[in-house]
Each structure stands twice: as structure tokens, then as C-alpha cells.
N, C-alpha and C positions, 0 to 999 in steps of 0.2 A: 502571443507567448514570447517572453524574453528569450533572446538567443543566448544560451549558456555555453555554446560551443560543443554541446553533447548531442549526438545524433539520436533521434527517436527510434525506439524498437517497438515491436508489436507483440502483445500478449493475447492469446485466444483462450476464452473461457467458455466451456460447455456447461450449460445449466441442466444437466441430466439429473436423475434422482440422486439425492445425497447418499454418500457411502455410510452404511450403518456402522456405528461404533458402539461398543458397550458403554453404558453411562459412566462407569468409573474410570475409563481409559482416557488419558489426556495425551495430546500430541507431544507435549514436552512439559516437564514439571516447572512450576514457577510462574512468573509474571514478567511483563515488560511495559515500558512507556516509550513514546517517541518524543524527542525534543528537537524543535526546529532551531538549530544553531546557525542557520544562515540569516542573511538580512533580506530574504525574499519570502514570499508566500509559496507554499507547496501543496499540491494535491496528492493525497495518499490513498492508495487502494490496498487493502489487506485481504489475504485469503489463507485458508488452511486446507491442505490436500486438494487443491483445485476447486475448493468451495468458497465462493465469495463471502466475506465477513462484513466489510464496511468500506465506505468511501467518504473521505472528509478532507477539509482544508486546515492546515496549521499556519498560523501567522508567525512572523519572525519572533523568536523568543518564547513561543508557546509550547507547552507540554501537553501531550494527549492524555486521554483517560488511561487507566491501567487495564491491560488485556492479559489473557492467559498466554503463556509463552508458546512458541512454535509456529508463528505465522510468517508467511512470506510477504514482503513489503514491495510495492511498486510506487515509485514517485512519478506521477503522470506529467506534471509540469512544475516549473519553478518560474515565478514571475514577481515583479515588484508591485503589481497592482492588486492581485487577489481576486480578480473578477473574471478570469479566463473561463471559458467553457471546458468541461472535461471531455477529452478526446475518446469517447466511447462510441462504437458502432455496433448496433444490434443486428444479428443475422436472422434468417428465416427459421432457424431451428430452435430459437429461444435462447441461444447463447449470445455472446458478444466478444468483441475484441477491443483492446485499448492500446493506445500509444503511451510509451513511458520512456523516461530518460535515465532512471536509476532503479536498481532492484537489489534485493538481498534478503537474508533471514535475520530475524532479531536475535539478540543475545538474551538469555534468560536472567531474571532477577536483577535487572538494571535498566537505567534510562538509556535508550539508544539514540545517538545523534543522527539527524538526517544526513549530514555530511559523511557518515561512515558507510553509506550504501554506494555501490558502484554501478 
């Protein structure tokens, strides 16, 4: 992993039964996309209400698919190679923890820059 000068933090995710939501209820109205405005590859983990949604890599200058607004974003690593392993550790209870360097919530109805997360 490239040293970005940012210390890694740890996020713990329990994979217990999903929280039941009425079908019509959305976490937040609208949509969002992520744009990698850095010159490095980034690994992105997204979740909603502590429920994992996806894990993917964005190349420099790449824009993600469009997602429903209201997700929390974790940037797991930033590197100039794009081949780093994702720092996830599975635990015995079926959950996992992951190291990340940046995190935050997306803004609805817009493209969110990776550099906007802290």
C-alpha cells in the first residue's frame, strides 16, 4: 500500500440478519456516483445502516455506477498500482473488520469526489 500519510482506522461489520425495511422506504431520496479525482487507485467499501452493499476498485479518473443515495463510504486503500489486497479480516461470528483510510457519507443527487472524504 502506498503511504499516503494517513493512518489506517478499523471498521467492524456484523453480518447479522438484515434489518427489515418497508419496500417503499428509502434511506435517502436520490442517487449518487463516486468519481476518483485522485491520480491513484482506490478501494471502495459501501454500506447502508451497517449492511454491506459492495466492494470495488476505482481507477484514477473513473466514475462508479449510480447508486441510491444514503450510503456510508469507506476508502480502504489508495495506491498507484491497483493490485493491493483488500484489508478485510473475517471473524468467527460471520462478521468482518476492515482497515480504511477515509470515510464519510455521500451527498445525494451528485457525483461525489473521492477526495471529499476524510
